[in-house]
N, C-alpha and C positions, 0 to 999 in steps of 0.2 A: 234713117234720114228722113227729114220732113220734106214734103213736096214743095216745089218752086212757088206755086200760088200762095200757099200758106206763109212761107218765109217773106215773100213780097208784101203780103197783107200785114204781117207783124211790123215790118220796117215802116210801112206807110202809116200804121196806127201810132207808132212811136213818134214819127215826125209830126203827125197831127197833134199829138199831146204836147210835143215840144213847142209848137207854134203858139199854143195858148198857155204855156208855162205850167202845165199840169204834171208836176214832178211825180206824184203817186202813179199816174198812168204810165209815164215814161218808165219808171222803175218796175212796174208790174210785168214788163216784157223781159226782164233779166232773170237769169237763173243763179243757182248757188255758185259762189266763187267768181261772180262777174268781175271783170277788170276793164279799165278804161284808160286810154292814153291819147294825147294829142302828140304826134311825132314832131320833134323839134329840138333845137339846140338847148343845151343846159342854161343858156341865157334867158330862156322863157320859164325857168323853174319858178314856182313849182307846177306851173301849167303843163309842162312837157314831161311830167313824170308819170309812169304807169301807177295807177292805184287799184288795189283789189280788196283791201280791208274795208268792210262795210261802212264804217264811220268816215273813212277817207273818200270812198266813192260818193257817199251822201253829200259830203262837204263840197266835193268837186262839182257834182251835178247842180247843187243849189247855187254855187258861185257862178257857174256858167249861165244858168237860167236868170239869175239876178242881174248879171252884167251884160249879156248879149241878147238883143231882140232879133229873133230869127223868124218872125211871123211872116215875112214876105219872101223868104227863100223857097225855091221850088226844087223838087227832084226832077232831074232831066232824064235820067236813065238808071235802071237797076239791072245788075248782072248777078246771076245766081250760078254757083258752081258747087254742087253738093250741099254741104252745110255752111258754106261761106257766101255772103252776099256783099256785093260792092254797090254803093249808091253814089252817083254823081249828083251834086247839088249846086245850084247857082242862083245868084240874085243879090239883093241888097240886105245887109245886116247893119245893126246899129249897136255901138258900144256905149253903155251907160247914158243913154239919151242924147248922145252926140250926133254928128252927121252920119248919114247913110253911106256905106261903103259897098261897092260892087265887088263880089268875090265868087269864087267857086272852090269846092273842095270835094274830097272823096272819103266816104266812110266805109270801113271794112268791118262787117259783122260776122262773128263766128257763133254758130248755133249748136246747141246740144239739147235733144229732146224737146224741140220747139221753143226753147228759151235762148236769149242772147247771153253768151258766157264771156264774150269779149267784144269791145268796140274800140277800134283804132281809127283816129281821124288824121287824114293827110291834108293839111291846110297851108296856106301861104303864110309861113311863120314870120316873114319880114313885115307883111301887112299887120299881123297881130301885134308884133313888137312895137311898131310905130303907133298903132291905134291905142294900145294900153299905156303908152308913154315910156317904154323901155329905150326907145331910140328917138332921135329928132326926126320929125316927118320930112 
């Protein structure tokens, strides 16, 4: 098991890389078999489907970075329990250059040997659906 300080440092480095859209740095913190999912209704498909195949992960990460400006969002609290880290984040985000939206969400990271093997995001799926045009605002 990796120590708390190291896990927090990895999560913070990942968020710093995400803020400047450095995909290579973001992915450098992931381990073999990494999987990613935004939990949500099937109506958000394919956004709300777990991906673990490397090409699908790459496409998902590149799509999120291209579509969502998260440079102003901040980590408000990090909780560590063994090899699981929960990070609460809040602040403004922007979808494809549109207006800023205030939001907050929770990321759950699962680590193995100091690398992230799973990232599950708990977000306001109604806000996402409205923002991306799946529902009337």
